[in-house]
C-alpha positions, -999 to +999 in steps of 0.1 A: -435+388-368-439+361-402-439+353-438-470+363-450-468+397-430-439+408-446-453+395-477-480+419-476-459+447-462-434+447-488-465+443-515-486+478-506-457+494-495-445+489-533-485+496-548-487+523-522-521+510-528-539+477-498-568+472-531-537+464-554-520+449-529-545+423-520-554+419-556-522+410-563-517+386-535-555+371-543-561+383-502-597+398-486-579+435-483-593+436-447-573+407-440-545+427-454-552+456-433-551+431-404-515+415-411-500+454-419-520+461-383-494+431-364-461+440-378-470+475-366-477+464-334-452+440-337-421+463-341-439+494-327-443+520-351-459+533-382-454+516-410-477+538-429-494+569-430-532+567-437-546+604-442-578+581-459-582+542-470-569+553-506-542+574-504-517+560-478-474+563-480-448+547-458-435+567-431-402+577-418-399+542-400-415+520-434-390+539-452-363+521-434-380+481-429-397+485-463-359+483-477-346+462-451-376+432-457-367+438-490-330+426-488-343+402-465-366+386-490-337+386-514-315+371-499-338+344-488-351+337-519-314+331-530-299+307-506-329+289-508-322+286-542-287+276-533-303+253-514-326+230-536-306+200-536-309+194-504-271+211-500-275+221-466-236+244-452-231+277-476-200+287-471-203+325-474-177+356-476-176+395-478-161+423-484-133+433-450-152+451-423-193+450-439-216+446-405-240+427-426-254+414-389-291+432-395-307+409-426-282+386-424-290+360-387-326+365-401-319+344-435-301+320-417-328+318-395-353+314-418-330+292-434-327+271-407-359+271-395-372+251-436-335+231-434-330+221-395-296+207-410-286+237-427-253+252-415-234+286-432-196+298-418-186+331-429-152+349-445-144+376-449-115+389-471-111+420-496-125+426-525-100+401-548-100+376-527-131+368-526-137+370-563-104+345-565-123+323-539-158+315-553-128+308-592-107+287-564-144+272-549-132+274-507-160+301-511-198+289-523-208+322-523-202+359-519-216+387-513-197+425-526-206+453-548-218+449-585-188+460-601-167+443-588-177+409-603-191+431-633-167+415-661-169+383-649-186+357-675-187+326-655-202+344-625-240+343-621-249+375-600-277+386-587-291+418-576-305+422-536-303+460-534-273+491-525-260+510-504-245+543-497-211+557-506-196+586-480-172+603-471-156+597-436-136+612-417-123+617-378-128+643-350-088+644-354-092+656-382-072+697-383-098+719-394-128+689-390-155+714-373-154+739-403-164+708-432-198+715-442-197+703-478-174+678-503-165+711-513-143+716-482-123+686-484-107+700-516-073+702-492-074+669-470-058+633-484-083+611-495-072+567-480-076+548-506-066+506-511-045+494-536-061+473-554-062+462-587-085+481-600-069+513-584-065+533-618-105+533-628-115+532-588-099+565-583-116+581-611-147+566-599-145+596-573-128+626-591-162+620-612-184+623-577-163+652-570-166+672-601-199+692-593-173+700-565-139+717-588-112+700-574-092+666-577-092+651-544-055+638-530-050+600-535-027+577-513-030+546-517-021+518-485-030+479-483-063+469-468-088+488-457-079+487-418-051+520-426-076+533-445-096+531-415-065+542-392-051+568-417-084+584-411-092+579-379-055+598-365-068+625-383-047+618-416-071+629-442-106+610-456-116+586-474-147+573-497-165+542-480-198+525-476-223+533-453-221+493-446-184+493-431-188+490-393-164+514-387-186+546-394-197+540-362-167+547-342-168+581-311-156+613-333-165+596-368-181+615-389-198+606-423-210+626-455-240+615-482-223+620-516-252+609-528-240+576-552-245+542-536-230+505-548-253+482-560-247+448-542-248+410-551-247+380-546-222+363-568-214+327-570-202+304-605-223+293-624-203+258-626-221+252-587-246+228-578-267+252-570-275+276-595 
């Protein structure tokens, strides 16, 4: 696949119109259709449901790829801006436990094609440590949730996607087979990280469960690994996000809370590539 195929797919998916996409991209409509057909063939799936030439919609796979390519393009654009002054080394941090492998390797590959000297290093840290590392110039940029850097005026923040918030529990949790909705979690302990913002975080979770007429019982533990260990061993549940790699472990169940978190790429305003 190439950038032109992705560009045509995203523009068509945005407006659900081959004609509008062609106009915006200054391309003939048949060319847009050919680019998208080639992308579909390479991906081995149908991206659009074509009822007729004027009535199209994203397929289920198309929606997944649309969101993924949006994240890819946003990250690629941001990293290119960082490299504008021929700075070929990027020290990037993101949250402990997150899995960004479904889009970050493609971003790195594209940057290497543009700048063969491009190098990137990753560091996984807790929310608080990520911000501190940028402030102290130990990291060039971080990927984190928008709420953790919202009040930091000296940071440049670029939102590029959002992720779902979910409840996570294990098959070792007593009565797990009877859990069918968030209301069924009222008697369980909710584990969370002992964070400087713990009061605010508890309040956010309480708001999520107000429609189910109970206030979660919280227990704070030192870090995300302890949170997940407690959940994995059936001691309680946790509100996490869909990027946390542990949610795919055998015996782990998840429940969507119909709530999302904004994800931002953030770096210090004084950084030369800003």
